[in-house]
C-alpha positions as CSV (number, residue, x, y, z in Angstrom):
1,M,61.0,153.3,57.9
2,Q,59.8,154.3,61.4
3,N,62.3,157.2,61.5
4,L,60.9,158.4,58.2
5,I,57.4,158.2,59.3
6,A,58.1,160.0,62.5
7,L,60.0,162.7,60.5
8,L,57.1,163.1,58.1
9,A,54.7,163.4,60.9
10,K,56.6,166.5,62.1
11,K,56.6,168.1,58.7
12,T,53.1,167.4,57.6
13,T,49.5,167.6,59.1
14,L,49.0,163.9,58.5
15,N,49.1,161.4,61.4
16,E,51.4,158.4,61.4
17,K,48.8,155.9,60.4
18,Q,47.9,157.9,57.3
19,I,51.5,158.4,56.5
20,S,52.2,154.7,56.7
21,N,49.3,154.0,54.4
22,I,50.3,156.6,51.8
23,L,53.9,155.2,51.8
24,T,52.6,151.7,51.4
25,L,50.5,152.8,48.4
26,L,53.3,154.6,46.8
27,E,55.7,151.6,47.3
28,K,53.0,149.4,45.5
29,G,53.3,151.7,42.5
30,D,50.0,153.5,43.0
31,T,49.9,156.9,41.3
32,I,49.0,160.1,43.2
33,P,45.8,160.8,41.1
34,F,44.7,157.1,41.9
35,I,45.4,157.4,45.6
36,A,43.7,160.8,45.8
37,R,40.5,159.6,44.0
38,Y,40.2,156.0,45.0
39,R,41.9,155.4,48.4
40,K,40.4,158.3,50.4
41,E,39.7,156.2,53.5
42,L,43.4,155.3,53.8
43,T,44.6,158.9,53.4
44,G,42.2,160.8,55.6
45,N,40.6,162.2,52.4
46,A,43.8,164.0,51.3
47,D,43.4,165.6,47.9
48,D,45.8,165.5,44.9
49,E,47.4,168.7,45.9
50,Q,48.0,167.7,49.5
51,L,49.4,164.2,48.3
52,R,51.8,166.0,45.9
53,L,53.1,168.3,48.7
54,F,53.4,165.3,50.9
55,N,55.4,163.5,48.2
56,D,57.7,166.4,48.0
57,V,58.3,166.4,51.7
58,Y,58.7,162.6,51.6
59,M,61.3,162.8,49.0
60,T,63.2,165.6,50.8
61,A,63.0,163.7,54.2
62,K,64.2,160.4,52.4
63,R,67.2,162.3,51.0
64,L,67.9,163.8,54.4
65,L,67.9,160.4,56.1
66,E,70.0,158.8,53.4
67,R,72.5,161.7,53.7
68,K,72.6,161.2,57.5
69,E,73.3,157.5,57.0
70,E,76.0,158.3,54.5
71,I,77.8,160.9,56.7
72,L,77.6,158.6,59.9
73,H,79.2,155.8,57.8
74,I,82.1,158.1,56.6
75,L,82.8,159.4,60.1
76,K,82.7,155.9,61.6
77,E,85.2,154.6,59.0
78,R,87.5,157.6,59.7
79,E,87.0,157.0,63.5
80,L,85.7,160.5,64.0
81,L,82.3,159.5,65.2
82,D,81.4,160.1,68.8
83,Q,78.1,160.3,70.7
84,K,78.0,164.2,70.5
85,I,78.2,164.4,66.7
86,R,76.0,161.4,66.3
87,T,73.3,163.1,68.5
88,A,73.7,166.3,66.6
89,I,73.3,164.6,63.2
90,D,70.3,162.6,64.4
91,N,68.7,165.9,65.5
92,A,69.3,167.8,62.3
93,Q,66.0,168.7,60.7
94,T,67.2,170.2,57.3
95,M,69.9,169.3,54.8
96,T,71.6,172.8,55.5
97,A,71.9,172.1,59.2
98,L,73.2,168.6,58.4
99,E,75.9,169.8,55.9
100,D,76.9,172.4,58.4
101,L,77.6,169.9,61.0
102,Y,79.6,167.7,58.5
103,R,81.5,170.6,57.1
104,P,84.4,170.6,59.6
105,Y,85.0,166.8,58.9
106,K,85.1,167.1,55.2
107,E,88.5,166.3,53.6
108,K,89.6,169.5,51.8
109,K,92.1,169.7,49.1
110,N,94.1,172.7,47.7
111,T,92.9,175.2,50.3
112,R,95.3,177.5,52.1
113,A,94.5,175.7,55.3
114,S,95.0,172.2,53.9
115,T,98.4,173.3,52.7
116,A,99.3,174.7,56.1
117,I,98.2,171.4,57.7
118,Q,100.4,169.5,55.4
119,Q,103.3,171.8,56.5
120,G,102.7,170.6,60.1
121,L,101.3,174.0,61.3
122,T,98.3,172.6,63.2
123,P,100.0,172.7,66.6
124,L,100.8,176.4,66.0
125,A,97.2,177.0,65.0
126,N,96.1,175.4,68.2
127,T,98.4,177.7,70.2
128,L,97.1,180.8,68.3
129,Q,93.5,179.8,68.8
130,S,94.1,179.5,72.6
131,A,95.4,183.1,72.7
132,K,97.2,182.4,76.0
133,L,100.6,183.8,74.8
134,D,101.5,187.4,74.4
135,K,102.5,188.4,70.9
136,Q,106.3,188.2,71.4
137,A,106.0,184.7,73.0
138,F,103.8,183.5,70.1
139,M,106.2,184.7,67.5
140,K,109.0,182.9,69.3
141,E,106.9,179.7,69.3
142,A,106.3,180.2,65.6
143,Q,110.0,180.2,65.1
144,R,110.1,176.5,65.9
145,F,108.0,175.8,62.8
146,V,110.3,177.5,60.3
147,K,111.5,174.3,58.4
148,G,110.9,172.5,55.2
149,E,108.4,174.4,53.0
150,V,107.8,177.0,55.8
151,K,110.5,179.7,55.0
152,D,110.1,182.2,57.8
153,V,108.1,183.2,60.8
154,E,105.6,185.3,58.9
155,M,104.8,182.2,56.6
156,A,104.2,180.1,59.7
157,L,102.0,182.8,61.2
158,R,100.0,183.1,58.0
159,G,99.6,179.3,57.8
160,A,98.4,179.1,61.4
161,Q,95.9,181.9,60.7
162,D,94.7,180.1,57.6
163,I,94.0,177.0,59.6
164,V,92.0,179.1,62.3
165,A,90.2,181.0,59.6
166,E,89.0,177.8,57.9
167,R,88.0,176.3,61.3
168,Y,86.0,179.4,62.1
169,A,84.2,179.4,58.7
170,D,83.3,175.7,59.2
171,V,81.7,176.1,62.6
172,A,77.9,175.3,62.2
173,K,76.8,177.8,64.8
174,E,78.7,180.6,63.1
175,R,77.2,179.7,59.8
176,E,73.7,179.5,61.2
177,V,74.0,182.9,62.9
178,L,75.4,184.7,59.7
179,R,72.9,183.0,57.5
180,D,70.0,184.2,59.6
181,M,71.5,187.7,59.7
182,V,71.9,187.9,56.0
183,Q,68.4,186.6,55.4
184,R,66.8,189.0,57.9
185,H,69.0,192.2,57.4
186,G,70.9,191.6,54.1
187,V,70.4,194.1,51.2
188,I,70.7,193.2,47.6
189,E,72.8,195.8,45.8
190,V,72.3,196.2,42.0
191,K,74.5,198.3,39.8
192,A,74.6,199.0,36.1
193,T,77.6,197.4,34.2
194,K,79.3,198.8,31.1
195,K,76.8,196.8,28.9
196,F,73.9,198.4,30.6
197,Q,71.2,199.8,28.1
198,E,69.7,203.0,29.4
199,N,66.3,202.4,27.9
200,G,66.4,198.6,27.9
201,S,64.4,196.0,29.9
202,F,66.4,196.7,33.1
203,K,66.3,200.5,33.2
204,N,64.5,200.3,36.6
205,Y,67.5,198.5,38.1
206,K,70.3,200.9,37.1
207,S,71.0,201.6,40.8
208,H,68.8,199.5,43.0
209,S,68.9,198.3,46.6
210,E,66.3,196.4,48.6
211,K,66.2,194.2,51.7
212,I,66.3,190.6,50.5
213,A,63.6,189.7,53.2
214,Y,61.1,191.7,51.2
215,I,62.1,191.4,47.5
216,P,59.3,189.9,45.4
217,S,60.1,186.8,43.5
218,H,59.3,188.4,40.0
219,R,61.8,191.2,40.8
220,Y,64.6,189.0,41.9
221,L,64.2,186.8,38.7
222,A,64.2,190.1,36.6
223,I,67.4,191.2,38.4
224,K,69.1,187.8,37.9
225,R,68.2,187.9,34.2
226,G,69.8,191.3,34.0
227,E,72.9,189.8,35.7
228,K,72.9,186.9,33.3
229,E,72.8,189.2,30.3
230,K,75.7,191.1,31.8
231,E,73.8,194.4,32.2
232,L,73.6,194.3,35.9
233,S,76.0,193.4,38.8
234,V,74.5,192.0,42.0
235,K,75.9,191.5,45.5
236,L,74.5,191.0,49.0
237,T,75.7,193.3,51.7
238,I,75.2,193.5,55.6
239,D,76.7,195.8,58.2
240,T,80.1,194.2,58.1
241,E,81.6,196.5,60.7
242,R,78.9,195.8,63.2
243,Y,79.2,192.1,62.7
244,L,83.0,192.1,63.1
245,D,82.7,194.3,66.2
246,T,80.2,191.7,67.8
247,L,82.5,188.9,66.6
248,G,85.5,190.5,68.3
249,R,83.6,190.9,71.6
250,Y,82.1,187.5,71.6
251,K,85.1,185.4,70.3
252,L,87.9,187.2,72.3
253,K,86.3,188.2,75.6
254,E,87.9,185.4,77.5
255,Y,91.4,185.7,76.1
256,M,94.0,187.8,77.9
257,G,97.2,187.3,75.8
258,S,98.2,190.1,73.4
259,S,98.4,187.6,70.5
260,K,94.5,187.8,70.5
261,T,94.9,190.5,67.8
262,L,96.6,188.0,65.6
263,L,93.7,185.6,66.3
264,F,91.2,188.2,65.5
265,D,92.9,188.9,62.1
266,A,92.5,185.2,61.4
267,Y,88.7,185.4,62.2
268,K,88.3,188.4,60.1
269,D,90.1,186.7,57.2
270,G,87.9,183.7,57.7
271,F,84.8,185.8,57.6
272,K,85.7,187.9,54.6
273,R,87.4,185.2,52.5
274,L,85.5,182.1,53.4
275,L,82.4,182.4,55.5
276,Y,80.6,185.3,54.1
277,P,81.1,184.4,50.3
278,S,79.9,180.9,51.2
279,I,76.8,182.2,53.0
280,E,76.2,184.8,50.2
281,R,76.3,182.0,47.5
282,E,74.0,179.9,49.7
283,V,71.5,182.8,50.3
284,F,71.5,183.7,46.6
285,G,70.7,179.9,45.9
286,L,67.9,180.1,48.5
287,L,66.5,183.2,47.0
288,K,66.6,181.6,43.6
289,E,64.8,178.5,44.8
290,K,62.1,180.6,46.5
291,A,61.6,182.8,43.3
292,D,61.6,179.6,41.1
293,A,58.9,178.1,43.3
294,S,56.8,181.2,43.3
295,A,57.0,181.7,39.5
296,I,56.3,178.0,38.9
297,E,53.3,178.1,41.2
298,V,51.9,181.1,39.3
299,F,52.5,179.3,36.0
300,G,50.8,176.2,37.4
301,K,47.7,178.2,38.5
302,N,47.6,180.0,35.1
303,L,47.9,176.6,33.4
304,T,45.1,175.2,35.6
305,Q,42.7,178.1,34.7
306,L,43.5,177.9,31.0
307,F,43.1,174.2,30.9
308,M,39.9,174.3,32.9
309,S,38.2,176.8,30.4
310,P,35.0,175.3,29.6
311,P,34.6,173.7,26.1
312,V,32.3,175.1,23.5
313,V,30.1,172.2,22.9
314,G,27.6,171.4,20.1
315,K,29.0,173.9,17.6
316,V,30.8,173.7,14.4
317,L,33.7,176.3,14.6
318,L,35.9,178.1,12.3
319,G,39.6,178.7,13.3
320,A,41.2,181.8,11.8
321,D,45.0,182.2,11.9
322,P,45.5,185.8,10.8
323,A,48.5,187.2,8.8
324,Y,49.1,190.0,6.4
325,R,51.2,188.9,3.4
326,T,50.6,185.1,3.5
327,G,46.8,185.5,4.2
328,C,44.4,184.4,6.9
329,K,44.3,180.6,7.3
330,L,40.9,179.1,8.0
331,A,40.1,175.6,9.3
332,V,36.6,174.1,10.1
333,I,36.1,171.6,12.9
334,D,32.8,169.8,13.8
335,E,31.2,169.4,17.2
336,N,33.6,166.7,18.0
337,G,36.7,168.6,17.0
338,T,37.1,166.6,13.8
339,Y,38.7,168.6,11.0
340,L,36.4,169.2,8.0
341,D,37.8,171.8,5.6
342,H,40.2,174.7,5.1
343,A,40.8,177.8,3.1
344,V,42.9,180.8,2.8
345,I,41.6,184.4,2.5
346,Y,43.3,187.9,2.2
347,P,40.9,190.3,3.9
348,V,43.6,192.6,5.3
349,P,46.5,194.7,3.8
350,P,48.4,194.5,1.5
351,R,45.7,192.7,-0.6
352,D,42.4,193.9,1.1
353,E,40.3,191.3,-0.9
354,Y,37.1,191.9,1.2
355,E,34.6,190.6,-1.4
356,K,36.6,187.4,-2.2
357,S,37.3,186.7,1.4
358,R,33.5,187.2,2.3
359,D,32.5,184.8,-0.4
360,V,34.9,182.1,1.0
361,V,33.6,182.5,4.5
362,A,30.0,182.5,3.4
363,R,30.4,179.4,1.5
364,L,32.0,177.6,4.4
365,V,29.3,178.8,6.7
366,E,26.5,177.6,4.4
367,K,28.3,174.2,3.7
368,Y,29.0,173.4,7.4
369,N,26.6,175.5,9.4
370,I,29.4,177.3,11.2
371,Q,28.2,178.8,14.4
372,G,31.3,180.6,15.8
373,V,34.8,181.8,15.0
374,A,38.0,181.6,17.0
375,I,40.5,184.2,15.8
376,G,44.1,184.0,16.9
377,N,45.4,187.0,18.8
378,G,48.8,187.3,16.8
379,T,49.8,189.4,13.8
380,A,46.9,191.0,11.9
381,S,44.4,189.8,14.6
382,N,42.8,193.3,15.1
383,E,42.4,193.8,11.3
384,T,41.0,190.2,10.9
385,Q,38.4,191.0,13.7
386,A,37.4,194.2,11.9
387,F,36.8,191.9,8.7
388,F,34.4,189.7,10.8
389,V,32.7,192.7,12.3
390,K,32.0,193.9,8.8
391,L,30.7,190.5,7.7
392,N,28.2,190.8,10.6
393,T,27.1,194.2,9.4
394,D,26.6,192.7,6.1
395,G,24.1,190.2,7.5
396,L,26.3,187.0,8.0
397,T,25.7,186.9,11.7
398,L,28.9,185.1,12.7
399,P,29.9,185.8,16.3
400,Y,33.6,185.5,17.0
401,T,36.0,185.3,20.0
402,V,39.7,185.8,20.3
403,V,41.9,183.1,21.6
404,S,45.6,183.1,22.5
405,E,47.5,181.6,19.5
406,A,50.7,181.1,21.7
407,G,52.2,177.8,20.8
408,A,50.1,177.1,17.7
409,S,53.2,177.4,15.5
410,V,55.0,175.1,17.8
411,Y,52.3,172.6,17.6
412,S,51.8,172.8,13.8
413,A,55.5,171.9,13.2
414,S,55.5,169.1,15.8
415,S,55.7,165.4,15.3
416,V,52.3,165.2,17.1
417,A,50.7,167.5,14.4
418,A,52.4,165.6,11.6
419,K,50.8,162.4,12.8
420,E,47.4,163.9,13.2
421,Y,47.3,165.8,9.9
422,P,50.0,164.3,7.6
423,D,48.5,165.7,4.4
424,L,48.0,169.3,5.7
425,D,50.3,172.3,5.5
426,V,51.7,173.5,8.9
427,T,49.7,176.7,8.5
428,I,46.4,174.9,8.4
429,R,47.4,172.8,11.3
430,G,47.9,176.1,13.3
431,A,44.3,177.2,12.3
432,I,43.0,173.8,13.5
433,S,44.7,174.3,16.8
434,I,43.2,177.8,17.2
435,A,39.8,176.4,16.6
436,G,40.4,173.6,19.0
437,R,41.3,176.0,21.8
438,L,37.8,177.2,21.7
439,R,36.1,173.9,21.3
440,D,38.1,172.0,24.0
441,P,41.1,173.9,25.4
442,M,42.4,171.0,27.4
443,A,42.4,168.4,24.6
444,T,44.1,170.9,22.3
445,L,46.6,172.6,24.5
446,V,47.8,169.3,26.1
447,K,49.6,168.7,22.8
448,I,51.8,171.7,23.3
449,D,54.8,172.3,25.6
450,P,53.3,174.4,28.4
451,K,56.3,176.8,28.3
452,S,55.1,177.8,24.8
453,L,51.6,178.8,25.9
454,G,52.3,182.4,26.8
455,I,51.3,182.2,30.4
456,G,53.2,182.8,33.7
457,Q,56.4,184.7,34.1
458,Y,60.1,184.2,33.7
459,Q,59.5,180.5,32.9
460,H,62.8,180.3,30.9
461,D,64.7,181.7,33.9
462,V,63.6,179.1,36.5
463,D,64.9,175.6,37.2
464,Q,63.9,173.8,34.1
465,K,63.7,170.3,35.7
466,L,61.6,171.6,38.5
467,L,59.3,173.4,35.9
468,E,58.9,170.4,33.8
469,R,58.0,168.2,36.7
470,K,55.6,170.6,38.2
471,L,53.9,171.4,34.9
472,H,53.5,167.6,34.2
473,E,51.9,167.2,37.7
474,N,49.5,170.0,37.0
475,V,48.4,168.7,33.6
476,E,48.2,165.1,35.0
477,R,45.9,166.4,37.9
478,L,43.6,168.4,35.5
479,V,43.3,165.6,33.0
480,N,42.4,163.0,35.6
481,A,40.0,165.5,37.3
482,V,38.0,165.9,34.0
483,G,38.3,162.4,32.7
484,V,39.2,161.3,29.2
485,D,36.9,159.8,26.5
486,V,39.0,156.8,25.5
487,N,37.3,156.6,22.1
488,S,38.1,160.1,20.9
489,A,41.1,161.3,22.9
490,S,44.5,161.9,21.3
491,A,47.5,160.1,22.4
492,S,48.8,163.3,23.9
493,L,45.8,163.5,26.2
494,L,45.7,159.8,27.0
495,S,49.4,159.9,28.1
496,Y,48.5,162.1,31.1
497,V,45.9,159.5,32.4
498,A,47.2,157.9,35.7
499,G,49.3,154.8,35.0
500,V,49.3,155.2,31.1
501,G,52.3,157.2,29.7
502,S,53.2,157.9,26.2
503,T,53.9,154.4,24.8
504,V,50.6,152.9,26.1
505,A,48.8,156.0,25.0
506,E,50.0,155.4,21.4
507,N,49.0,151.7,21.7
508,I,45.5,152.7,22.8
509,V,45.1,154.8,19.7
510,K,46.5,152.1,17.4
511,H,44.2,149.6,19.0
512,R,41.2,151.8,18.5
513,E,42.1,152.5,14.9
514,S,42.7,148.8,14.0
515,V,40.1,147.0,16.1
516,G,37.4,149.7,16.6
517,I,36.1,151.7,19.5
518,F,36.1,150.4,23.0
519,E,32.8,149.2,24.2
520,S,33.8,148.7,27.8
521,K,36.6,149.7,30.1
522,S,37.6,146.1,30.6
523,A,38.4,146.0,26.8
524,L,41.4,148.2,27.6
525,L,43.1,145.1,28.9
526,K,43.6,144.0,25.4
527,V,45.8,146.9,24.6
528,K,49.5,146.0,24.3
529,G,51.4,147.1,27.3
530,L,48.4,147.9,29.4
531,G,48.6,145.4,32.3
532,A,46.5,144.8,35.3
533,K,48.4,147.4,37.3
534,A,48.0,150.1,34.6
535,Y,44.4,149.3,34.2
536,E,43.8,149.5,37.9
537,Q,45.4,153.1,38.0
538,A,43.8,154.3,34.7
539,A,40.3,152.8,34.5
540,G,38.6,155.2,36.9
541,F,39.7,158.2,34.8
542,M,38.6,156.8,31.4
543,R,35.2,157.4,30.0
544,I,33.2,155.4,27.5
545,R,30.2,157.2,26.2
546,G,27.4,154.9,25.0
547,G,29.1,151.8,26.2
548,K,27.8,148.5,27.4
549,S,27.7,149.7,31.0
550,V,26.4,153.1,32.3
551,F,29.1,152.9,34.8
552,D,31.8,153.1,32.1
553,N,30.8,156.7,31.5
554,T,31.4,157.8,35.1
555,G,34.3,158.2,37.4
556,I,33.2,155.1,39.4
557,H,36.2,152.7,39.5
558,P,35.5,149.2,38.0
559,E,36.4,147.7,41.4
560,S,33.4,149.4,42.8
561,Y,30.8,148.4,40.1
562,A,29.3,145.8,42.3
563,V,28.6,148.4,45.0
564,A,27.2,150.8,42.4
565,K,25.0,148.0,41.1
566,A,23.8,147.2,44.7
567,L,22.7,150.7,45.2
568,E,19.8,150.1,42.7
569,R,17.9,148.3,45.6
570,Y,17.9,151.3,47.8
571,D,15.1,153.9,47.4
572,D,16.9,156.3,49.8
573,V,20.6,156.6,49.8
574,S,20.9,159.5,52.3
575,D,22.1,157.3,55.2
576,T,25.4,156.7,53.7
577,K,27.0,155.5,57.0
578,S,24.5,152.6,57.4
579,I,24.6,151.6,53.6
580,A,28.4,151.8,53.5
581,K,28.5,149.3,56.5
582,E,25.9,147.0,54.8
583,L,27.9,147.0,51.5
584,G,31.3,146.7,53.1
585,V,32.6,149.9,51.5
586,G,34.1,153.1,52.9
587,E,31.6,155.9,53.4
588,I,33.6,158.4,51.5
589,T,33.9,156.0,48.5
590,L,30.1,155.4,48.7
591,Q,29.4,159.1,48.6
592,D,31.6,159.4,45.6
593,I,29.8,156.6,43.8
594,I,26.3,158.2,44.6
595,K,27.6,161.6,43.2
596,E,28.9,159.9,40.0
597,L,25.6,158.1,39.4
598,A,23.7,161.3,39.8
599,K,25.5,163.0,36.8
600,P,27.0,160.2,34.5
601,G,29.4,161.7,32.0
602,F,29.7,165.0,34.0
603,D,32.5,167.4,33.1
604,P,33.5,169.7,36.0
605,R,34.2,172.5,33.4
606,E,30.5,172.7,32.6
607,D,30.0,174.6,36.0
608,L,32.3,177.4,34.9
609,P,31.2,180.5,32.9
610,S,31.4,180.0,29.1
611,I,33.8,181.9,26.9
612,P,31.9,184.9,25.4
613,F,31.5,185.6,21.7
614,K,31.3,189.1,20.4
615,Q,30.5,191.1,17.2
616,G,31.9,194.5,17.8
617,L,35.5,195.8,17.9
618,T,37.6,198.0,20.2
619,D,39.6,200.8,18.5
620,I,42.4,202.4,20.5
621,H,41.8,205.8,18.9
622,S,38.2,205.7,20.1
623,L,39.2,205.1,23.7
624,R,39.5,207.8,26.4
625,E,40.6,207.8,30.0
626,G,37.4,206.7,31.8
627,S,36.1,204.5,29.0
628,I,34.5,201.2,30.0
629,V,35.5,198.1,28.0
630,S,35.2,194.4,28.3
631,G,37.9,191.8,27.8
632,V,39.4,188.3,28.6
633,V,42.3,187.8,30.9
634,R,45.2,186.2,28.9
635,N,48.0,186.0,31.5
636,I,48.6,186.7,35.2
637,A,52.0,187.6,36.8
638,D,52.9,188.6,40.4
639,F,52.6,192.4,39.5
640,G,49.4,192.4,37.4
641,A,47.2,190.8,34.6
642,F,47.1,191.2,30.9
643,V,43.7,191.6,29.3
644,D,42.7,191.2,25.7
645,I,40.2,194.1,25.0
646,G,40.4,193.7,21.3
647,L,43.6,195.8,20.6
648,K,46.9,194.7,19.1
649,N,48.5,194.6,22.5
650,D,46.8,193.3,25.7
651,G,45.8,195.9,28.2
652,M,47.3,195.7,31.7
653,I,45.8,195.8,35.1
654,H,48.3,196.5,37.8
655,I,47.8,194.6,41.1
656,S,47.2,198.1,42.7
657,Q,44.2,198.6,40.3
658,M,42.4,195.3,40.9
659,S,40.6,195.9,44.2
660,E,39.7,198.5,46.7
661,K,41.2,196.4,49.4
662,R,44.9,195.4,49.4
663,I,45.5,192.0,47.8
664,K,48.8,189.9,47.9
665,H,48.4,188.5,44.5
666,P,46.4,188.9,41.3
667,L,45.3,185.3,41.4
668,E,43.1,186.2,44.5
669,V,40.7,188.1,42.2
670,L,41.4,187.1,38.6
671,S,42.0,183.9,36.5
672,V,43.1,183.1,33.1
673,N,40.4,183.2,30.4
674,Q,38.1,185.0,32.8
675,Y,35.8,187.3,31.1
676,L,35.6,190.9,32.4
677,A,32.4,192.6,31.5
678,R,33.5,196.1,32.7
679,V,37.0,197.4,33.0
680,E,38.0,201.1,33.1
681,V,40.7,202.7,30.9
682,I,43.0,204.7,33.1
683,S,45.9,205.4,30.7
684,I,46.5,205.3,27.0
685,D,49.9,205.4,25.2
686,L,49.2,205.7,21.4
687,E,52.9,205.6,20.6
688,K,53.4,202.2,22.3
689,N,49.9,201.0,21.7
690,K,49.5,200.3,25.5
691,V,46.4,200.7,27.6
692,G,46.3,200.7,31.4
693,L,43.2,199.2,33.0
694,S,41.5,199.3,36.3
695,L,38.8,197.1,38.1
696,K,38.4,199.7,40.9
697,E,34.8,201.1,41.2
698,V,33.7,199.7,37.9
């Protein structure tokens, strides 16, 4: 354990005491949200993100130490372990360095070198590698090995060279030098294949080369997708001649015998056949890991911004799922998100039933006092928006906003939707989801696989296990940061609460439906499967509005209720250091308790700008270069942002058009669901229905 703590201290900003505390908490089964929120004194006030990064480093360090023990055990069993290799293994800081050290000792099967070794050519390889003989003397020495499977001198020479080639390719230092050279100076060469489509998705990569040290992650993922679809071929290149020249001068400088040319041939073969292809695969793998991590990070940030969009509170809302032939599906939800009613209208071609559709909407508005409309941004969205604009000119006064409907069809056909609305058609479930995205984005979107939400970039090309884990962590962090109303939350939302999980979440809902609402947090202990440990982890993130205790509607953990109660006797709580000492509680914990008491039931999303409603409509034919429009950011990628300005397709702001000063990533200046009041149109393509936008000097 001490070795692990020391290694983690080198790789993180935490001291050994904090690391020891965190490891102890994790071993006890405490979750990261719980540790971040309720064990701050033990962690040095590390937040959720820092703890997750620590956990990643911890797991990597643990695997490294376990692999070291495994390798040492193997070498000891084979009587190959000496102090030199033990010291080198102990000092290895990465898995790559460790595997490089172990590589020469691995038992290899079915290689040219292993065959030569079986043929008894190791002594000849040793003689070749010493390069002390001249060529004639070496070939005479090789004659001694012509026996059994070795048919002639040439075969003996090739076998000896194969052994030397593999030895060279397995040397840790050689691998490290070449790896560094490829990473710093290597060039990725991309060529079109016979299946290349001239005007397809990869037209910009028909003949492309770029130093791998500078290639953006999104471009590398695009190239790899083209390779996967067999439209592109990809390889890494370096200045091979320069490398071999350096190799010759470095490896052969001390040798005098003329057989050194035979030795150099072995090194060249080892480089071209073994070492370089191995390092090329390795570097490709590292590039992919880096690109995956970058894409997943962007996805996670987009997801954070989407989930943290402020809810529209206190309004009855109408969700509209537009379509042409099958009609626009409508669903009404109340202030709490409860489904009330539905209808289908046909206000757009081919039926164009404006009057009938108007009457249906007017009836719903009058019956339920609808105060806003959420329109999906898919097929027929623009025409449906035009319908609601006309309703407003006819005096209905029904403001609307457009929301992304990505994933609505996935949700409506899911088992989650079937449980929630068993008697409703899937199309109506989709309209409910669209309305819910406006009322409470987090509570609605948590029911959908994040990969279906239309955010991020290349999410289907990255490591899917890593993506799933990182997205789960993101959602878990957000849900616990906001808190969950245990008496209204769905099982999907409850499953992300620290310590709960899907089975217990289902049991909470069943208990609520059969017994009634929870009047206190302690009542959760009556739920099947929710034991003391799960309660400890989850209770602080649960909220009970109007419960028996005011503390139950805060983020104060039940373990601190006595402290919260004791604060009532203090007229002034500004001297938190003294009060914390008197009450026997950590000062950071006390400060959090005071903060929660100041705003019981506080939702951190309330501090964010609300989603705007509108009544007008943008027409691409009325736009000109220089026109000023408004819109909502729908998605952010490495190269730019996509903005809904009321057209069929989202407009695009390239990263170069986001700021007068140079920025490294769009997320520095924009966020998903951010409302942009003034954006300039800088290009219009009527044929492709595309609009280029700029934030510069607007």
